[in-house]
N, C-alpha and C positions, 0 to 999 in steps of 0.2 A: 143804373145809369147815375155817374156822378154828378153832382150839382155845386156850382160855386156860389158863397155867399159872400158879400162886402158890407161891413160895417164901418160908419165913418162918425168920429166922436169929436166935437168942437171941444178946445178947453182954452183957458188964459194961463196956463201953467209956465209956458215957454218949453223950448225944446228938451232942455236938460232935465227939468223935473218931471216932465211928461215920460221920458225914456227911463227914468230912474222908477218911477210908479209901475210903468209896465213891466219892467227887469223883476221888480219886486213882487209884483202880484200877478206874475204869468201863470201862476197854479190855478188862480181862480178862473181865468180865461180858458185856459185848456179843460177844466172841468166842464165849462159849458160847450166848448167846441166837441167834446167827446160824447155830447148827449147823455152823460150819466154811465156810460159804458167803459170797460176796461181797457184803456189805450195806453202803449207806453210812449211817452213824447221825447223827442230829442230836439233841441232849440240851439241856435248859434247867431249872434251879431255879426253883421256883415256891415262894417262901419259903425258910424255914430247913432244911426238912424233907421236901421232895418233889421228885424228880428225876424229870421226864417225858422220855421219849425216844420216837423213832420211827426206822425204818430202811426202806431202800426198797433193792430188788435183785431182778434175774431176774424182772421183773414182779409181785413180791410186796412187802406191806408188813407190818411188825411196828409194834406200838406197845404201850407200857406205862409204868409208874410204878414208882419206888421210894421206899417212904415209911419215913424214919428216926423211931424212937421210943426213949424212953431205955433200955429194954432188949431192943429187937428191931429187925430191919429186915424189910420186907415188899417184896417183889420180884414183880410182875404183869405179865405180857406177853400177849398176843393173837398168837399165830403164825399164818401164813398156811397155806394148804392144803398148799404144798410141804413145810413143816417140822410140820406137825401129826401126821405118821404117826410122827415121832420126838420127840414132845413130853415122854415121861418121859425120854429120854436127855438133853434138853436142859434139864429141870429138874434132873436129877440133877449134870450139869456146873455149872450155875448155883449150885447149892447147894454143890458142894465149893469153887468158885472163890471163892464169898461168904465160906464159912467161913474160908479162908485169909486173906482181906481182914481180917476181924474178929478173927482170933486175936490174944489178948493176946501182945504181945511185951516 
C-alpha cells in the first residue's frame, strides 16, 4: 500500500532564492526520495513556485510536488508499497538534505 509523506522546511531566503536552490539541488532530494534505489525521475515547474515530479523504477511509481513559499518549502510525495515501509527514514533524509539546501550561506 502506498504512503504519503510531507516535509515542511522553514527558510528566510525569500521565494526566489529558495526556488533557485531547490531547482539546483533537486538531485540530492530525489536520491533521498528514492530510498537509494534506482528510479528515473522527471520533473517540471508549473508556474514559479511548484515543482511536480514523478519517478519510475522496479515496477513502482513515486509522485509528488514541492511548493515554494516566501518563508517555507513543502515537499509532498506519495511513495509506492516498496518504499512505504521506510517512509519515516525517507522523510528524515529528505528533511536533512532539504535543510542543507536552504541553509543561509
